[in-house]
N, C-alpha and C positions, 0 to 999 in steps of 0.2 A: 585076215587072221585075227586082227585085233578085236573086231566085232565077235568072233567066236569065244575069244577069252573073256569078253565083256559078259556074254550070255552065260558061259559057265560060271563066272563070279556071282551072277545073280541067283543062279540055281543053288550054288553051295551056300550063300548067305541064307537063303530061304529055308535050307534044312537046318542050319545052326541057329536061327532066330526063332525064338519061341515067345509068343504074346504072353503077357500076364493073365493069370486065371484067378477069377473072383470066386471065393468059397464062402458060402455062408456057415457060421460055426453057431452051435447052440450049447449054451451052459445052464446047468441047473443053479438057482440061486434060492435064497431063503423065501422070497417072495414071489417066485415063479420061474420063468425062463428067459434067458437074454439070448438074442440073436445078434451077431455082428458079421458084417461082411468083411472079409480078410482078402487082400490082394496078394498073391503069391507069384514070383517071378523067378527065372533063372538066374538073373544078375542081381545085383545089389541094389536095385532101385528103391528109392525110400519116398517118392513123391507119389501122390496120387494120380492115377491116369484118368483120362476122360471116360473110359469104359467103366470104371468105378462110380464116377459121378453120375452116368447115365442109369447104372444099376440102382444106386441109392435114390435117384429121383423117381424112378420106376416103382421102387419098393414104397416110397413115401406116398405116392399117389394111390397105389393099391391098398396100403394099410391104413390110411386116414379114416375110412369107414368101419374098420373091424373094431367090434367090441373087445374090450379086456386087452388092448395093445397100446403101449405108450412109447413114443419116440424119445429115447434119452439123449442122443447126440446125433452127430452127422451120419453115422453108419451103424447105430445101435437101436435096437428096439426091445422092449420088455414084454413079454406075453405072460397072461396069467396061467394058461393051460398048455401043457407039452403039445397035446393034440392040435391045437391051433397053429403053433409054431412049426410043428413037423408038415402040416398041410401047406403053409406058405412056402417052406423049403421046397416041397414038391412042386408048386406053382412056379417057383423060381426056375427050377431045373427044366421044367417044361417050356418056359418062356425064353430063357437065355442059352444059346447053343454056345459051348465052350469046349 
């Protein structure tokens, strides 16, 4: 009987637990467009997860050869043209299941 409660507990926890979601955000600036990856979760987590680290590493590898794109910080890139930023966001959504 205890095993049944353990199984039920696992199922309930899986229903209530939601992994964080990484979203690319795009903002227009005077000199172009800024893309930043933002981590959202149901709880008040304030630290960076390994998922965000993996996505940032993937983005850095993909964007290092793109012209008119500059990495500004850990999770921020500046694009000269909105079309390039939007193309990259599409590539992100096709590559990362969330």
